[in-house]
N, C-alpha and C positions, 0 to 999 in steps of 0.2 A: 220964125223958129227962135231968134233971140227974145224975143217978147215971152214967148212960153218959157224959155228958160229962166228968165228974170222972174217970171211970176211963181214959178216952182220954188225958187231960192228964196224970195220973200215970204211966202206960205211957210216954208222950212223954218226960217228965222222966226217968224212971229210965232208959229206953234211950240217951237222950244224956248222961248224967252219964258213962259209961265212956268214950265217945268224946271228950269235952272233957278228960277225965285223963289221955289218951295225947298230948294235943296238947303240942309241947315249948314251954318257956318261951324266946323269942327275943328277944333285946335288937338292935334294928337299929341303934342308935345307940350303941355302946360306947364307953367312955370312950377317948380318945386316950393310949397310952402311948409315949414316945420311948425309943429305946433309949439306953443309957448308954455313954459312952465306952469303957468295957470291950468291951462288945458290939460296938461298931462296929470296933474294932480286931480282935475275935476273927474276925468276918464278914471283914474285909479280909486276914487272914492265911488263912482257908479258900478264898477266892476265888483268892489267888495260887496256893496249893498245887494248886487245881484246874486252873486255866490250864496251870502246870507241867506237871501230869499229862497233861493234852492234849497238850501239844507233845512228850511222849514216846512217844506213839503212833505206828507207822510208816506212813506212806502206803500206800494200797492200789495193789498191781502192777497191776492189770486186772481185768477182770470175771472173777468165778469161774463156771466152767463145770464141774460134776461130770461132766458126760455127754461133755465134748470128745473123751476118749479113745476112746470108743464110736462117735461119730458121724464121718462124714468131713467133710472142709473143703467141699465143694460136692457138689450134688446130682449125681448122675450122668446123663448125657443118655441119651435112650432110644436104642436101637440100631437100630430099625425105624421108619420114619414111620407116622405115624397116619392110618388110612384114614379116609375121610369115612363118616358112618353114613347109612343109608338111610331110608326112610320108616318101617321099622317100627322104627327105632331101633338095630339091630345092625349092626355094620360087615362082618361075614362071614354067609353063607349056612349054615345048618345042615346037617350032613351029609345028614341025611334027605331035606331039601327038594330036594337036587339029583338024588337017585334017583327022585323022584316027578315031575320034570318030564319026565323021559326017556320 
């Protein structure tokens, strides 16, 4: 029994070792590094150039509708009025039913 327990512990240790080796070494409290004056100046120049480039982008002229030339402006009205439906669900009688009723 002791041999079986020792083997189980050895297997557990051997299986957990590769998983432990893959865990990254994360430092949650890195040392605080402040930017030098040169880095701050460079960032300010980059921000100014970015804002200037944004002001050069032209304004949008309206919504882009690629199907606008294909589609008409307003839906067309129906030429004939809609007939009320009967109990069977159809608005007209089938051609064969009129002949059967005679």
